[in-house]
TIKE-586048 format. One line per field, with one value per residue: residue number from 0; z negated, y negated, x of N, C-alpha, C in turn; residue in one letter. Coordinates in Angstrom, 1 decimal. Each point is the difference from the previous one (the first is absolute). Example, Ala and Ser with C-alpha at 12.3 -4.5 7.8 and 13.67 -1.06 7.14 Angstrom:
TIKE-586048
k <- 0,1
nup <- -7.8,0.7
nnorth <- 5.7,-1.1
neast <- 13.2,-0.4
caup <- 0.0,0.0
canorth <- -1.2,-1.1
caeast <- -0.9,0.9
cup <- 0.0,-0.8
cnorth <- -1.2,-1.1
ceast <- 0.9,-0.8
r <- A,S
END
This chain:
TIKE-586048
k <- 0,1,2,3,4,5,6,7,8,9,10,11,12,13,14,15,16,17,18,19,20,21,22,23,24,25,26,27,28,29,30,31,32,33,34,35,36,37,38,39,40,41,42,43,44,45,46,47,48,49,50,51,52,53,54,55,56,57,58,59,60,61,62,63,64,65,66,67,68,69,70,71,72
nup <- -0.2,0.7,-1.4,0.6,0.3,-1.8,-0.5,-0.9,-0.1,0.9,-0.1,-0.8,-0.7,0.5,-1.0,0.6,0.1,-1.0,-0.5,0.7,-0.3,-1.0,0.3,-1.3,-0.8,-0.2,-0.3,1.1,0.7,-0.6,0.4,1.4,0.0,-0.1,0.9,0.7,0.9,0.3,1.1,-1.2,0.2,-1.4,0.3,-0.9,0.3,1.1,-0.7,1.0,0.9,0.4,1.8,-0.1,1.0,-0.2,-1.1,1.0,1.0,-0.9,-0.6,1.2,-0.4,-1.3,0.4,1.5,0.5,0.9,0.7,0.6,0.5,0.6,-1.4,0.1,-0.8
nnorth <- 1.3,-1.1,0.1,0.2,1.0,0.3,-0.7,-1.7,0.1,-1.0,0.6,-0.4,1.2,0.0,0.5,-0.1,-1.3,0.5,0.1,-1.3,-1.2,0.6,-0.2,-0.9,0.4,-1.2,1.0,0.4,-1.2,0.1,1.4,0.0,-1.3,0.3,1.1,-0.6,1.1,-1.6,-0.9,-1.3,-0.8,-0.1,-0.3,-0.5,-1.2,0.8,0.8,-0.8,1.1,-0.6,0.6,-0.3,-0.7,-0.6,0.4,-0.2,-0.5,-0.7,0.3,-0.6,-1.3,-0.5,0.1,-0.3,1.2,-0.7,0.2,0.1,-1.0,1.1,0.2,-1.5,0.3
neast <- 1.3,0.0,0.2,1.2,-0.6,-0.2,1.0,-0.5,1.0,-0.5,-0.8,-0.7,0.1,-1.2,-0.2,-1.3,0.5,1.1,-1.0,-0.6,1.1,-0.4,-0.6,-0.5,-0.2,-1.3,-0.6,0.8,0.0,-1.4,-0.1,0.3,-0.8,-1.1,0.3,-0.2,-0.8,-0.5,0.7,-0.1,-0.4,0.1,-0.8,0.7,0.0,0.4,1.0,0.2,0.1,1.2,0.4,1.1,-0.1,1.0,-0.5,-1.4,1.0,0.6,-1.4,-0.6,0.9,-0.5,-1.6,0.0,0.0,0.5,-0.9,1.2,-0.1,1.1,0.1,-0.9,-1.0
caup <- 0.5,0.0,-0.3,0.3,1.0,-0.6,-1.3,0.1,-1.1,-1.3,-0.9,-1.0,0.7,-1.1,-0.3,1.1,1.2,-0.1,0.3,1.4,0.8,-0.5,0.0,-1.3,-0.9,-0.9,-1.1,-0.3,-0.4,-1.5,-0.7,-0.4,-0.9,-1.5,-0.6,0.5,1.0,1.4,-1.0,0.3,-1.0,-0.4,-0.3,-1.7,0.1,0.3,0.0,1.8,0.2,0.8,0.0,0.6,1.1,-0.2,-1.0,0.7,0.8,-1.2,-0.9,1.4,0.8,-1.1,-0.3,1.0,0.6,1.3,1.7,1.7,1.3,0.9,-0.9,-0.9,0.9
canorth <- -1.2,-1.0,-0.7,-1.5,-0.2,0.1,-0.5,-1.0,-0.2,-1.1,0.1,1.2,0.9,0.5,1.3,0.4,-0.6,0.9,1.6,0.3,0.4,1.4,1.2,1.1,-0.3,-0.9,0.8,0.4,-1.7,-0.8,0.7,-0.2,-1.2,0.5,0.4,-1.3,0.1,-0.4,-1.6,-0.6,-1.2,-0.1,-1.6,0.1,-1.2,0.8,1.4,0.9,0.9,-0.4,0.6,-0.7,0.4,0.0,0.8,1.5,0.5,1.0,1.3,1.1,0.3,1.3,1.1,0.4,0.3,-0.5,1.2,-0.6,-0.1,0.8,1.1,0.0,1.1
caeast <- -1.3,0.4,-0.4,0.4,-1.3,-1.3,-0.3,0.7,1.0,-0.2,-1.6,-0.5,-1.0,-0.7,0.2,-0.8,0.8,1.1,-0.5,-0.3,1.3,0.9,-1.6,-0.3,-1.4,0.5,0.3,1.3,1.0,-0.3,1.1,1.4,0.5,-0.3,1.2,1.2,1.1,0.0,0.2,-1.4,-0.3,-1.2,-0.4,-0.9,-1.0,-1.5,0.1,0.3,1.0,0.5,1.2,1.1,0.6,1.0,0.3,0.3,1.0,1.2,-0.2,0.0,1.3,0.3,-0.8,-0.5,0.8,-0.3,-0.1,0.3,-1.3,0.2,-0.6,-1.4,-1.0
cup <- -0.2,-0.7,0.2,1.5,-0.3,-1.1,0.2,-1.5,-0.9,-0.1,-0.7,0.7,-1.4,0.3,1.1,1.3,0.2,0.3,1.6,0.5,0.1,0.6,-0.8,-0.3,-0.9,-1.6,-0.2,-0.2,-1.4,-0.8,-0.2,-0.6,-1.5,-0.4,-0.3,0.7,1.0,-0.8,0.4,-1.3,-0.5,-0.1,-0.9,0.2,0.5,0.3,1.0,-0.2,1.6,0.5,0.9,1.2,0.0,-0.8,0.3,0.9,-1.0,0.0,1.2,0.3,-1.0,-0.2,0.9,1.1,1.5,0.9,0.8,0.7,0.4,-0.6,-0.1,1.1,0.7
cnorth <- -1.2,-1.4,-2.1,-0.6,0.0,-0.6,-0.7,0.0,-1.0,-0.5,1.0,0.6,0.8,1.4,0.9,-0.3,0.9,1.5,0.2,0.1,1.2,1.0,1.0,-0.3,-0.8,0.6,0.3,-0.6,-0.1,1.3,-0.2,-1.1,0.6,0.7,-0.6,0.6,-0.9,-1.3,-0.2,-1.5,-0.5,-1.7,0.1,-0.9,0.9,1.2,0.6,0.5,-0.3,0.8,-1.0,1.0,0.4,1.2,1.4,0.1,0.2,1.1,1.0,0.6,1.2,1.2,0.9,0.7,-0.3,1.7,-0.7,0.3,1.2,1.3,-0.1,1.4,-1.0
ceast <- 0.7,-0.5,0.2,-1.5,-1.3,0.3,1.4,0.9,-0.2,-1.1,-0.4,-1.9,-1.1,-0.2,-0.6,0.9,0.9,-0.5,-0.2,1.2,0.9,-1.1,-0.1,-1.5,0.6,-0.1,1.3,0.7,-0.1,0.7,1.3,0.4,0.0,0.9,1.7,1.2,-0.2,0.2,-1.4,0.3,-1.7,-0.4,-0.7,-1.1,-1.5,0.1,0.2,1.2,0.5,1.3,0.7,0.5,1.2,0.5,-0.7,0.7,0.7,-0.4,0.0,1.2,1.2,-0.2,-0.5,1.3,-0.8,0.3,0.5,-1.4,0.0,-0.3,-1.3,-0.7,-1.3
r <- M,D,L,N,R,V,M,D,P,N,R,T,Y,S,V,S,E,M,A,K,I,L,H,V,K,T,E,V,M,Y,D,L,V,K,R,G,D,F,P,Y,V,K,L,Y,E,R,G,E,I,R,I,C,G,W,Q,V,K,E,W,M,D,A,H,C,R,M,I,P,A,D,K,E,A
END
């Protein structure tokens, strides 16, 4: 997945927006956030959870093994 095409590292995303980008259910994203397995920030005044694009890129680089395009099914 080329995150540079679908995600701007200079903005923040809601949990549901990030779920759509990563093609997972919103509930899965909330579970990852709740367990502390995915980077996020919490806006305490409103209690909103936001996900920073640049943190997701760093997280993906550290946690995901990329499959070369010629080996994808």
